[in-house]
Steps between C-alpha positions, in 0.01 A plus 500: 500500500257458209699752296818297545318184391377674183851623421637147538226368268581770241870412512429126487270520198727759336792257526282217363407721202868565430581127522205418271612764249855358507367148430293627206798700371721190526256288298469777241877526472531140378582467133232325297678163491545486878143620558372235261704231676354609835145464363580162345647374827188603694272335244707181479523471878124545534415257222743238627245435775235400243495131398382562144788744444753243622365248248545738204797474271754778541411688176133513612607617846709779345213602274263524796753699700538741209121541471473581870779762498289803410210439741744408777687828456176698512386319815841575651453870421157502662620306804808708579301821463221358718765456769604858434138612536475327838811679623428840344141513629618400849748789482223746410288351780744660745379845391188671625292531182190340358522151347413632156811723498716217635389273216546772237849589625605136525376416149660816357828409669477150351415639156796738514740225606364258238551768234859571607563125516390453139708801390798343681450179299544696175869527591553127569626269224214307341234657724226744411258723685136398464198717572302180565747413777442842659126427496548150644735636767258778594214250521720293733557802725127568505431138590757514782337819633158331485623204701634724778191720494257209529704323768527820700133595459350152483317601183276735699425867444527766773142442608569126549299375202640221289634642171434191291 
C-alpha cells in the first residue's frame, strides 16, 4: 500500500512540475512589449491601493511604474522559481535518498531549466537571455527547497537538535 502511495505522489508532483514548466515557458514566450505590459499592469494594480500613488499626477505615476519595472521582474523570477523549488523538492522527496542529494538534484534541475528558459528567450522578439536571471531563478529554487526542507524537518537535525 505504501508503494502505491509513493507512486501517486511521484505522478502528482511530476505533473505539477510539467504544469509549472509550461507556465514559465508561456511567460518566456511573450514578446517584450506584452511582457512589459504584464509587469506594468501588476505594478499599477498594486500601487492603486496606495493613497499617495492615487494622489500623484499621471506622469509621476508612469515614471514610478517605469522605475519599478526592473525590480518587479526580478522578484517575479525569484518567486516563480521558488514555487518551482517547492514542487521539484517535493518530487525528489518521493525517492529514497538522503536530503543532501534531494536538494542537489532539485537545485540542479532548477538550474538546468532556468538555463534553457533563458536560451529560449534569445529566440523571442525583443527578449534576451540573462545570466543574472539564471542565478536569480536558481536562488529561487534553492529557497523553495529550503522552505520544504525546514517545514518537513522542523529545522531539526537527525539527532533532534535545533539547527539554528
